[in-house]
N, CA, C and O atoms as a Tripos MOL2 file, in Angstrom:
@<TRIPOS>MOLECULE
protein
  236   235    59     0     0
PROTEIN
NO_CHARGES

@<TRIPOS>ATOM
      1 N           1.5090   -1.7240    0.1700 N.3       1 UNK1
      2 CA          2.5290   -2.7240    0.3880 C.3       1 UNK1
      3 C           3.9200   -2.1180    0.2410 C.2       1 UNK1
      4 O           4.8460   -2.4580    0.9770 O.2       1 UNK1
      5 N           4.0440   -1.2110   -0.7270 N.am      2 UNK2
      6 CA          5.3550   -0.6000   -0.9360 C.3       2 UNK2
      7 C           5.7740    0.2060    0.2830 C.2       2 UNK2
      8 O           6.9390    0.1580    0.6780 O.2       2 UNK2
      9 N           4.8580    0.9390    0.8810 N.am      3 UNK3
     10 CA          5.1920    1.7250    2.0720 C.3       3 UNK3
     11 C           5.5990    0.8090    3.2190 C.2       3 UNK3
     12 O           6.5290    1.1190    3.9630 O.2       3 UNK3
     13 N           4.9190   -0.2990    3.3620 N.am      4 UNK4
     14 CA          5.2670   -1.2650    4.4000 C.3       4 UNK4
     15 C           6.6500   -1.8500    4.1790 C.2       4 UNK4
     16 O           7.4290   -1.9990    5.1210 O.2       4 UNK4
     17 N           6.9540   -2.1810    2.9270 N.am      5 UNK5
     18 CA          8.2760   -2.7040    2.6070 C.3       5 UNK5
     19 C           9.3470   -1.6570    2.8930 C.2       5 UNK5
     20 O          10.3860   -1.9710    3.4730 O.2       5 UNK5
     21 N           9.0970   -0.4150    2.4900 N.am      6 UNK6
     22 CA         10.0630    0.6620    2.6950 C.3       6 UNK6
     23 C          10.3110    0.9120    4.1810 C.2       6 UNK6
     24 O          11.4000    1.3470    4.5550 O.2       6 UNK6
     25 N           9.3250    0.6470    5.0280 N.am      7 UNK7
     26 CA          9.4670    0.8730    6.4590 C.3       7 UNK7
     27 C          10.3290   -0.1930    7.1420 C.2       7 UNK7
     28 O          10.7650   -0.0020    8.2770 O.2       7 UNK7
     29 N          10.5740   -1.3030    6.4640 N.am      8 UNK8
     30 CA         11.3970   -2.3640    7.0400 C.3       8 UNK8
     31 C          12.8630   -1.9610    7.0660 C.2       8 UNK8
     32 O          13.3110   -1.1760    6.2310 O.2       8 UNK8
     33 N          13.6090   -2.4990    8.0250 N.am      9 UNK9
     34 CA         15.0480   -2.2600    8.0220 C.3       9 UNK9
     35 C          15.6870   -3.0930    6.9120 C.2       9 UNK9
     36 O          15.0370   -3.9690    6.3410 O.2       9 UNK9
     37 N          16.9430   -2.8280    6.6080 N.am     10 UNK10
     38 CA         17.6280   -3.4640    5.4790 C.3      10 UNK10
     39 C          17.6420   -4.9820    5.5890 C.2      10 UNK10
     40 O          17.4650   -5.6740    4.5870 O.2      10 UNK10
     41 N          17.8470   -5.5040    6.7800 N.am     11 UNK11
     42 CA         17.8950   -6.9550    6.9630 C.3      11 UNK11
     43 C          16.5340   -7.5820    6.6740 C.2      11 UNK11
     44 O          16.4610   -8.6230    6.0210 O.2      11 UNK11
     45 N          15.4680   -6.9670    7.1470 N.am     12 UNK12
     46 CA         14.1270   -7.4860    6.8990 C.3      12 UNK12
     47 C          13.7780   -7.3940    5.4150 C.2      12 UNK12
     48 O          13.1360   -8.2970    4.8790 O.2      12 UNK12
     49 N          14.1890   -6.3170    4.7420 N.am     13 UNK13
     50 CA         13.9470   -6.2040    3.3090 C.3      13 UNK13
     51 C          14.6420   -7.3230    2.5520 C.2      13 UNK13
     52 O          14.0720   -7.8640    1.6040 O.2      13 UNK13
     53 N          15.8410   -7.6790    2.9390 N.am     14 UNK14
     54 CA         16.5490   -8.7820    2.2870 C.3      14 UNK14
     55 C          15.8220  -10.1030    2.4910 C.2      14 UNK14
     56 O          15.7680  -10.9280    1.5780 O.2      14 UNK14
     57 N          15.2640  -10.3120    3.6750 N.am     15 UNK15
     58 CA         14.4890  -11.5460    3.9230 C.3      15 UNK15
     59 C          13.2600  -11.5880    3.0260 C.2      15 UNK15
     60 O          12.9250  -12.6420    2.4850 O.2      15 UNK15
     61 N          12.5840  -10.4510    2.8610 N.am     16 UNK16
     62 CA         11.4120  -10.4010    1.9880 C.3      16 UNK16
     63 C          11.8080  -10.7010    0.5470 C.2      16 UNK16
     64 O          11.1300  -11.4640   -0.1420 O.2      16 UNK16
     65 N          12.8980  -10.1040    0.0970 N.am     17 UNK17
     66 CA         13.3750  -10.3560   -1.2720 C.3      17 UNK17
     67 C          13.6550  -11.8390   -1.4790 C.2      17 UNK17
     68 O          13.3550  -12.3830   -2.5420 O.2      17 UNK17
     69 N          14.2210  -12.4900   -0.4840 N.am     18 UNK18
     70 CA         14.5280  -13.9170   -0.5820 C.3      18 UNK18
     71 C          13.2550  -14.7570   -0.6400 C.2      18 UNK18
     72 O          13.2190  -15.7970   -1.2970 O.2      18 UNK18
     73 N          12.2120  -14.2990    0.0500 N.am     19 UNK19
     74 CA         10.9460  -15.0380    0.0560 C.3      19 UNK19
     75 C          10.1320  -14.8070   -1.2170 C.2      19 UNK19
     76 O           9.2620  -15.6080   -1.5560 O.2      19 UNK19
     77 N          10.4170  -13.7140   -1.9170 N.am     20 UNK20
     78 CA          9.6840  -13.3540   -3.1240 C.3      20 UNK20
     79 C          10.6450  -13.2430   -4.3070 C.2      20 UNK20
     80 O          10.8670  -12.1490   -4.8270 O.2      20 UNK20
     81 N          11.2130  -14.3660   -4.7300 N.am     21 UNK21
     82 CA         12.2360  -14.2920   -5.7720 C.3      21 UNK21
     83 C          11.6870  -14.0330   -7.1750 C.2      21 UNK21
     84 O          12.4660  -13.7270   -8.0780 O.2      21 UNK21
     85 N          10.3910  -14.1440   -7.3850 N.am     22 UNK22
     86 CA          9.8150  -13.9450   -8.7080 C.3      22 UNK22
     87 C          10.0720  -12.5170   -9.1860 C.2      22 UNK22
     88 O           9.9620  -11.5750   -8.4010 O.2      22 UNK22
     89 N          10.4020  -12.3510  -10.4300 N.am     23 UNK23
     90 CA         10.7500  -11.0420  -10.9830 C.3      23 UNK23
     91 C           9.6660   -9.9930  -10.7440 C.2      23 UNK23
     92 O           9.9860   -8.8400  -10.4540 O.2      23 UNK23
     93 N           8.4070  -10.3640  -10.8580 N.am     24 UNK24
     94 CA          7.3210   -9.3900  -10.6930 C.3      24 UNK24
     95 C           7.1980   -8.8630   -9.2670 C.2      24 UNK24
     96 O           6.5910   -7.8140   -9.0490 O.2      24 UNK24
     97 N           7.7590   -9.5670   -8.3040 N.am     25 UNK25
     98 CA          7.7110   -9.0970   -6.9170 C.3      25 UNK25
     99 C           8.5600   -7.8470   -6.7340 C.2      25 UNK25
    100 O           8.3870   -7.1290   -5.7480 O.2      25 UNK25
    101 N           9.4630   -7.5730   -7.6510 N.am     26 UNK26
    102 CA         10.3470   -6.4110   -7.5450 C.3      26 UNK26
    103 C           9.5830   -5.0910   -7.5500 C.2      26 UNK26
    104 O          10.1580   -4.0520   -7.2240 O.2      26 UNK26
    105 N           8.3120   -5.1070   -7.9100 N.am     27 UNK27
    106 CA          7.5120   -3.8770   -7.8760 C.3      27 UNK27
    107 C           7.4720   -3.2920   -6.4620 C.2      27 UNK27
    108 O           7.2180   -2.1000   -6.2890 O.2      27 UNK27
    109 N           7.7230   -4.1310   -5.4540 N.am     28 UNK28
    110 CA          7.7430   -3.6450   -4.0730 C.3      28 UNK28
    111 C           8.9490   -2.7650   -3.7720 C.2      28 UNK28
    112 O           8.9010   -1.9540   -2.8470 O.2      28 UNK28
    113 N          10.0190   -2.9070   -4.5300 N.am     29 UNK29
    114 CA         11.2280   -2.1680   -4.1850 C.3      29 UNK29
    115 C          11.9130   -1.4720   -5.3490 C.2      29 UNK29
    116 O          12.9320   -0.8130   -5.1430 O.2      29 UNK29
    117 N          11.3960   -1.5920   -6.5560 N.am     30 UNK30
    118 CA         12.0410   -0.9680   -7.7100 C.3      30 UNK30
    119 C          11.0900   -0.0370   -8.4500 C.2      30 UNK30
    120 O           9.8830   -0.2730   -8.5030 O.2      30 UNK30
    121 N          11.6500    1.0170   -9.0170 N.am     31 UNK31
    122 CA         10.9090    1.8910   -9.9110 C.3      31 UNK31
    123 C           9.9200    2.8030   -9.2190 C.2      31 UNK31
    124 O           9.7060    2.7470   -8.0080 O.2      31 UNK31
    125 N           9.3330    3.6370  -10.0400 N.am     32 UNK32
    126 CA          8.3350    4.5900   -9.5640 C.3      32 UNK32
    127 C           6.9390    3.9720   -9.6640 C.2      32 UNK32
    128 O           6.6710    3.1380  -10.5290 O.2      32 UNK32
    129 N           6.0810    4.3910   -8.7820 N.am     33 UNK33
    130 CA          4.6920    3.9520   -8.8100 C.3      33 UNK33
    131 C           3.8340    5.1660   -9.1210 C.2      33 UNK33
    132 O           3.9240    6.1890   -8.4420 O.2      33 UNK33
    133 N           3.0160    5.0530  -10.1330 N.am     34 UNK34
    134 CA          2.1380    6.1570  -10.5020 C.3      34 UNK34
    135 C           1.0990    6.3850   -9.4110 C.2      34 UNK34
    136 O           0.5290    5.4310   -8.8820 O.2      34 UNK34
    137 N           0.8570    7.6280   -9.0820 N.am     35 UNK35
    138 CA         -0.1570    7.9630   -8.0850 C.3      35 UNK35
    139 C          -1.5350    7.7340   -8.6900 C.2      35 UNK35
    140 O          -1.8660    8.3060   -9.7290 O.2      35 UNK35
    141 N          -2.3310    6.9040   -8.0440 N.am     36 UNK36
    142 CA         -3.6600    6.5980   -8.5590 C.3      36 UNK36
    143 C          -4.7180    7.5490   -8.0170 C.2      36 UNK36
    144 O          -5.7950    7.6790   -8.6010 O.2      36 UNK36
    145 N          -4.4180    8.2160   -6.9010 N.am     37 UNK37
    146 CA         -5.4120    9.0640   -6.2680 C.3      37 UNK37
    147 C          -6.4140    8.2650   -5.4460 C.2      37 UNK37
    148 O          -7.3450    8.8380   -4.8810 O.2      37 UNK37
    149 N          -6.2360    6.9580   -5.3720 N.am     38 UNK38
    150 CA         -7.1340    6.0780   -4.6480 C.3      38 UNK38
    151 C          -6.7260    6.0190   -3.1830 C.2      38 UNK38
    152 O          -5.5500    5.8210   -2.8770 O.2      38 UNK38
    153 N          -7.6500    6.1840   -2.3030 N.am     39 UNK39
    154 CA         -7.4410    6.0940   -0.8620 C.3      39 UNK39
    155 C          -6.3990    7.0920   -0.3670 C.2      39 UNK39
    156 O          -5.5670    6.7480    0.4730 O.2      39 UNK39
    157 N          -6.4320    8.2970   -0.8660 N.am     40 UNK40
    158 CA         -5.4550    9.2980   -0.4530 C.3      40 UNK40
    159 C          -5.5440    9.6590    1.0220 C.2      40 UNK40
    160 O          -4.5400   10.0370    1.6260 O.2      40 UNK40
    161 N          -6.7270    9.5490    1.6060 N.am     41 UNK41
    162 CA         -6.8520    9.8700    3.0240 C.3      41 UNK41
    163 C          -6.6260    8.6490    3.9150 C.2      41 UNK41
    164 O          -6.7590    8.7370    5.1360 O.2      41 UNK41
    165 N          -6.2830    7.5040    3.3030 N.am     42 UNK42
    166 CA         -5.9160    6.2840    4.0190 C.3      42 UNK42
    167 C          -7.0040    5.8200    4.9840 C.2      42 UNK42
    168 O          -6.7230    5.4880    6.1360 O.2      42 UNK42
    169 N          -8.2420    5.8010    4.5080 N.am     43 UNK43
    170 CA         -9.3650    5.3920    5.3440 C.3      43 UNK43
    171 C         -10.1550    4.2220    4.7540 C.2      43 UNK43
    172 O         -11.3400    4.0730    5.0540 O.2      43 UNK43
    173 N          -9.5360    3.4090    3.9400 N.am     44 UNK44
    174 CA        -10.2490    2.2520    3.3950 C.3      44 UNK44
    175 C         -10.5810    1.2790    4.5030 C.2      44 UNK44
    176 O          -9.8460    1.2280    5.4900 O.2      44 UNK44
    177 N         -11.6400    0.5080    4.3980 N.am     45 UNK45
    178 CA        -12.5450    0.4060    3.2620 C.3      45 UNK45
    179 C         -13.6770    1.4180    3.2850 C.2      45 UNK45
    180 O         -14.5190    1.4120    2.3870 O.2      45 UNK45
    181 N         -13.7190    2.2720    4.2720 N.am     46 UNK46
    182 CA        -14.8050    3.2310    4.3660 C.3      46 UNK46
    183 C         -14.2960    4.6430    4.1070 C.2      46 UNK46
    184 O         -14.3660    5.5010    4.9860 O.2      46 UNK46
    185 N         -13.7930    4.8820    2.9240 N.am     47 UNK47
    186 CA        -13.2860    6.1900    2.5530 C.3      47 UNK47
    187 C         -14.4010    7.2010    2.3720 C.2      47 UNK47
    188 O         -15.5710    6.8370    2.2490 O.2      47 UNK47
    189 N         -14.0350    8.4600    2.3570 N.am     48 UNK48
    190 CA        -15.0230    9.5230    2.2060 C.3      48 UNK48
    191 C         -15.7650    9.4370    0.8820 C.2      48 UNK48
    192 O         -16.9110    9.8740    0.7830 O.2      48 UNK48
    193 N         -15.1200    8.8740   -0.1380 N.am     49 UNK49
    194 CA        -15.7640    8.7590   -1.4400 C.3      49 UNK49
    195 C         -16.7460    7.5990   -1.4950 C.2      49 UNK49
    196 O         -17.5200    7.4860   -2.4460 O.2      49 UNK49
    197 N         -16.7220    6.7420   -0.4900 N.am     50 UNK50
    198 CA        -17.6110    5.5780   -0.4550 C.3      50 UNK50
    199 C         -18.6220    5.8060    0.6620 C.2      50 UNK50
    200 O         -18.3310    5.5650    1.8330 O.2      50 UNK50
    201 N         -19.7890    6.2650    0.2970 N.am     51 UNK51
    202 CA        -20.8030    6.6060    1.2860 C.3      51 UNK51
    203 C         -21.5490    5.3440    1.6890 C.2      51 UNK51
    204 O         -22.6330    5.0760    1.1700 O.2      51 UNK51
    205 N         -20.9870    4.5660    2.6090 N.am     52 UNK52
    206 CA        -21.5930    3.3160    3.0370 C.3      52 UNK52
    207 C         -22.6570    3.5030    4.1100 C.2      52 UNK52
    208 O         -23.3920    2.5670    4.4230 O.2      52 UNK52
    209 N         -22.7470    4.7110    4.6790 N.am     53 UNK53
    210 CA        -23.6790    4.9390    5.7720 C.3      53 UNK53
    211 C         -24.9730    5.6270    5.3230 C.2      53 UNK53
    212 O         -25.8850    5.7970    6.1320 O.2      53 UNK53
    213 N         -25.0680    6.0180    4.0660 N.am     54 UNK54
    214 CA        -26.2740    6.6650    3.5940 C.3      54 UNK54
    215 C         -26.3390    8.1460    3.9340 C.2      54 UNK54
    216 O         -26.7580    8.9500    3.1010 O.2      54 UNK54
    217 N         -25.9390    8.5150    5.1190 N.am     55 UNK55
    218 CA        -25.9380    9.9150    5.5550 C.3      55 UNK55
    219 C         -24.5220   10.4510    5.7150 C.2      55 UNK55
    220 O         -24.3130   11.4760    6.3640 O.2      55 UNK55
    221 N         -23.5630    9.7700    5.1360 N.am     56 UNK56
    222 CA        -22.1720   10.2100    5.2610 C.3      56 UNK56
    223 C         -21.4710    9.4980    6.3970 C.2      56 UNK56
    224 O         -22.0400    8.6160    7.0400 O.2      56 UNK56
    225 N         -20.2590    9.8770    6.6330 N.am     57 UNK57
    226 CA        -19.4520    9.2430    7.6720 C.3      57 UNK57
    227 C         -19.9130    9.7350    9.0310 C.2      57 UNK57
    228 O         -20.0760   10.9380    9.2310 O.2      57 UNK57
    229 N         -20.1280    8.8110    9.9750 N.am     58 UNK58
    230 CA        -20.5550    9.2450   11.3120 C.3      58 UNK58
    231 C         -19.4520   10.0150   12.0140 C.2      58 UNK58
    232 O         -18.2770    9.8380   11.6950 O.2      58 UNK58
    233 N         -19.8170   10.8770   12.9760 N.am     59 UNK59
    234 CA        -18.8140   11.6920   13.6890 C.3      59 UNK59
    235 C         -17.8450   10.8480   14.4940 C.2      59 UNK59
    236 O         -16.9490   11.3870   15.1440 O.2      59 UNK59
@<TRIPOS>BOND
     1     1     2 1
     2     2     3 1
     3     3     4 2
     4     3     5 am
     5     5     6 1
     6     6     7 1
     7     7     8 2
     8     7     9 am
     9     9    10 1
    10    10    11 1
    11    11    12 2
    12    11    13 am
    13    13    14 1
    14    14    15 1
    15    15    16 2
    16    15    17 am
    17    17    18 1
    18    18    19 1
    19    19    20 2
    20    19    21 am
    21    21    22 1
    22    22    23 1
    23    23    24 2
    24    23    25 am
    25    25    26 1
    26    26    27 1
    27    27    28 2
    28    27    29 am
    29    29    30 1
    30    30    31 1
    31    31    32 2
    32    31    33 am
    33    33    34 1
    34    34    35 1
    35    35    36 2
    36    35    37 am
    37    37    38 1
    38    38    39 1
    39    39    40 2
    40    39    41 am
    41    41    42 1
    42    42    43 1
    43    43    44 2
    44    43    45 am
    45    45    46 1
    46    46    47 1
    47    47    48 2
    48    47    49 am
    49    49    50 1
    50    50    51 1
    51    51    52 2
    52    51    53 am
    53    53    54 1
    54    54    55 1
    55    55    56 2
    56    55    57 am
    57    57    58 1
    58    58    59 1
    59    59    60 2
    60    59    61 am
    61    61    62 1
    62    62    63 1
    63    63    64 2
    64    63    65 am
    65    65    66 1
    66    66    67 1
    67    67    68 2
    68    67    69 am
    69    69    70 1
    70    70    71 1
    71    71    72 2
    72    71    73 am
    73    73    74 1
    74    74    75 1
    75    75    76 2
    76    75    77 am
    77    77    78 1
    78    78    79 1
    79    79    80 2
    80    79    81 am
    81    81    82 1
    82    82    83 1
    83    83    84 2
    84    83    85 am
    85    85    86 1
    86    86    87 1
    87    87    88 2
    88    87    89 am
    89    89    90 1
    90    90    91 1
    91    91    92 2
    92    91    93 am
    93    93    94 1
    94    94    95 1
    95    95    96 2
    96    95    97 am
    97    97    98 1
    98    98    99 1
    99    99   100 2
   100    99   101 am
   101   101   102 1
   102   102   103 1
   103   103   104 2
   104   103   105 am
   105   105   106 1
   106   106   107 1
   107   107   108 2
   108   107   109 am
   109   109   110 1
   110   110   111 1
   111   111   112 2
   112   111   113 am
   113   113   114 1
   114   114   115 1
   115   115   116 2
   116   115   117 am
   117   117   118 1
   118   118   119 1
   119   119   120 2
   120   119   121 am
   121   121   122 1
   122   122   123 1
   123   123   124 2
   124   123   125 am
   125   125   126 1
   126   126   127 1
   127   127   128 2
   128   127   129 am
   129   129   130 1
   130   130   131 1
   131   131   132 2
   132   131   133 am
   133   133   134 1
   134   134   135 1
   135   135   136 2
   136   135   137 am
   137   137   138 1
   138   138   139 1
   139   139   140 2
   140   139   141 am
   141   141   142 1
   142   142   143 1
   143   143   144 2
   144   143   145 am
   145   145   146 1
   146   146   147 1
   147   147   148 2
   148   147   149 am
   149   149   150 1
   150   150   151 1
   151   151   152 2
   152   151   153 am
   153   153   154 1
   154   154   155 1
   155   155   156 2
   156   155   157 am
   157   157   158 1
   158   158   159 1
   159   159   160 2
   160   159   161 am
   161   161   162 1
   162   162   163 1
   163   163   164 2
   164   163   165 am
   165   165   166 1
   166   166   167 1
   167   167   168 2
   168   167   169 am
   169   169   170 1
   170   170   171 1
   171   171   172 2
   172   171   173 am
   173   173   174 1
   174   174   175 1
   175   175   176 2
   176   175   177 am
   177   177   178 1
   178   178   179 1
   179   179   180 2
   180   179   181 am
   181   181   182 1
   182   182   183 1
   183   183   184 2
   184   183   185 am
   185   185   186 1
   186   186   187 1
   187   187   188 2
   188   187   189 am
   189   189   190 1
   190   190   191 1
   191   191   192 2
   192   191   193 am
   193   193   194 1
   194   194   195 1
   195   195   196 2
   196   195   197 am
   197   197   198 1
   198   198   199 1
   199   199   200 2
   200   199   201 am
   201   201   202 1
   202   202   203 1
   203   203   204 2
   204   203   205 am
   205   205   206 1
   206   206   207 1
   207   207   208 2
   208   207   209 am
   209   209   210 1
   210   210   211 1
   211   211   212 2
   212   211   213 am
   213   213   214 1
   214   214   215 1
   215   215   216 2
   216   215   217 am
   217   217   218 1
   218   218   219 1
   219   219   220 2
   220   219   221 am
   221   221   222 1
   222   222   223 1
   223   223   224 2
   224   223   225 am
   225   225   226 1
   226   226   227 1
   227   227   228 2
   228   227   229 am
   229   229   230 1
   230   230   231 1
   231   231   232 2
   232   231   233 am
   233   233   234 1
   234   234   235 1
   235   235   236 2
@<TRIPOS>SUBSTRUCTURE
     1 UNK1         2 RESIDUE 1 A UNK
     2 UNK2         6 RESIDUE 1 A UNK
     3 UNK3        10 RESIDUE 1 A UNK
     4 UNK4        14 RESIDUE 1 A UNK
     5 UNK5        18 RESIDUE 1 A UNK
     6 UNK6        22 RESIDUE 1 A UNK
     7 UNK7        26 RESIDUE 1 A UNK
     8 UNK8        30 RESIDUE 1 A UNK
     9 UNK9        34 RESIDUE 1 A UNK
    10 UNK10       38 RESIDUE 1 A UNK
    11 UNK11       42 RESIDUE 1 A UNK
    12 UNK12       46 RESIDUE 1 A UNK
    13 UNK13       50 RESIDUE 1 A UNK
    14 UNK14       54 RESIDUE 1 A UNK
    15 UNK15       58 RESIDUE 1 A UNK
    16 UNK16       62 RESIDUE 1 A UNK
    17 UNK17       66 RESIDUE 1 A UNK
    18 UNK18       70 RESIDUE 1 A UNK
    19 UNK19       74 RESIDUE 1 A UNK
    20 UNK20       78 RESIDUE 1 A UNK
    21 UNK21       82 RESIDUE 1 A UNK
    22 UNK22       86 RESIDUE 1 A UNK
    23 UNK23       90 RESIDUE 1 A UNK
    24 UNK24       94 RESIDUE 1 A UNK
    25 UNK25       98 RESIDUE 1 A UNK
    26 UNK26      102 RESIDUE 1 A UNK
    27 UNK27      106 RESIDUE 1 A UNK
    28 UNK28      110 RESIDUE 1 A UNK
    29 UNK29      114 RESIDUE 1 A UNK
    30 UNK30      118 RESIDUE 1 A UNK
    31 UNK31      122 RESIDUE 1 A UNK
    32 UNK32      126 RESIDUE 1 A UNK
    33 UNK33      130 RESIDUE 1 A UNK
    34 UNK34      134 RESIDUE 1 A UNK
    35 UNK35      138 RESIDUE 1 A UNK
    36 UNK36      142 RESIDUE 1 A UNK
    37 UNK37      146 RESIDUE 1 A UNK
    38 UNK38      150 RESIDUE 1 A UNK
    39 UNK39      154 RESIDUE 1 A UNK
    40 UNK40      158 RESIDUE 1 A UNK
    41 UNK41      162 RESIDUE 1 A UNK
    42 UNK42      166 RESIDUE 1 A UNK
    43 UNK43      170 RESIDUE 1 A UNK
    44 UNK44      174 RESIDUE 1 A UNK
    45 UNK45      178 RESIDUE 1 A UNK
    46 UNK46      182 RESIDUE 1 A UNK
    47 UNK47      186 RESIDUE 1 A UNK
    48 UNK48      190 RESIDUE 1 A UNK
    49 UNK49      194 RESIDUE 1 A UNK
    50 UNK50      198 RESIDUE 1 A UNK
    51 UNK51      202 RESIDUE 1 A UNK
    52 UNK52      206 RESIDUE 1 A UNK
    53 UNK53      210 RESIDUE 1 A UNK
    54 UNK54      214 RESIDUE 1 A UNK
    55 UNK55      218 RESIDUE 1 A UNK
    56 UNK56      222 RESIDUE 1 A UNK
    57 UNK57      226 RESIDUE 1 A UNK
    58 UNK58      230 RESIDUE 1 A UNK
    59 UNK59      234 RESIDUE 1 A UNK
C-alpha cells in the first residue's frame, strides 16, 4: 500500500490523506517501514516459498 501511495502524484496523495484522516492511516506516508522479507519477489499469493502446486511452480 505504501508503494502505491508513493506512486501517486501530490494532488492524489492529498485526496487520500483527506479520505483517511485517522491518525493511524499516516503509516502510509510517514516514517520508516521495517523490511519483513515477506513477498520479496512480489509474486503473492503464489510465492516461491508457498509450494501450492506440490511439484513447485509451473514453468
